[in-house]
C-alpha positions in Angstrom: 21.2 17.6 24.6 19.1 19.8 22.3 15.5 20.7 23.1 12.9 22.5 21.1 11.7 25.8 22.5 8.4 27.6 22.2 8.0 30.6 20.0 9.2 33.7 21.8 6.6 35.9 23.4 3.7 33.6 22.6 1.8 31.2 24.9 3.1 27.6 24.4 0.8 25.1 22.9 0.3 21.5 24.0 2.4 20.5 21.1 5.3 22.8 22.1 5.1 21.6 25.7 5.4 18.1 24.5 8.3 19.0 22.2 10.1 20.8 25.1 10.3 17.4 26.8 11.3 15.6 23.7 15.1 15.7 23.0 15.9 15.8 19.3 17.7 12.4 19.5 14.4 10.9 20.8 12.7 11.8 17.5 14.2 8.6 16.0 11.8 5.7 15.7 8.2 5.2 15.1 4.8 6.4 16.4 1.5 4.6 16.5 -1.7 6.5 15.7 -2.8 7.0 19.4 0.5 8.7 20.1 0.1 11.0 17.0 -3.4 12.0 18.0 -2.2 13.0 21.5 -0.2 15.8 19.9 -2.3 16.6 16.8 -5.9 17.4 18.0 -7.9 15.7 15.2 -10.0 12.6 14.9 -8.9 9.2 13.6 -11.0 9.5 10.4 -9.5 13.0 9.6 -6.0 11.6 10.1 -6.7 8.7 7.7 -8.3 11.0 5.2 -5.2 13.3 5.3 -2.9 10.2 4.8 -5.0 9.1 1.8 -4.9 12.5 0.1 -1.2 13.0 0.8 -1.5 15.8 3.3 -0.1 13.7 6.2 3.0 11.4 6.0 2.5 7.9 4.6 2.5 5.1 7.1 4.8 2.1 7.4 3.4 -1.4 7.8 5.4 -3.4 10.3 3.0 -6.3 10.2 -0.5 -7.2 9.1 -2.0 -5.3 12.1 0.7 -2.9 12.9 0.9 0.5 11.2 3.4 3.2 12.3 4.8 6.5 11.1 8.3 7.7 11.3 8.6 10.1 14.3 10.8 12.6 12.4 8.1 12.7 9.7 5.4 13.5 12.2 7.3 16.3 13.8 8.1 17.7 10.3 4.4 17.5 9.4 3.5 19.4 12.6 6.0 22.1 11.8 4.5 22.4 8.3 1.0 22.7 9.8 2.1 25.5 12.0 3.7 27.3 9.1 0.5 27.0 7.1 -1.6 28.1 10.0 -3.4 24.7 10.2 -4.8 25.0 6.7 
């Protein structure tokens, strides 16, 4: 089983602690918005703005009232945010 590890020598963030407990194989599937906002500390309106301008991954509609995002896309997005320094 493969786990993500925090950056060496630095204090682990909430995101990294969550990833430490998330095996790579469990990154398959979908996430709802509340789950995303647990690991990305932004508001709902900011998230939807980022989706609308293409900064965040596009959603997938599973039904008329069910919107999800691919889990792998969310973790890739978080990795990109960290590389950019949150810009």
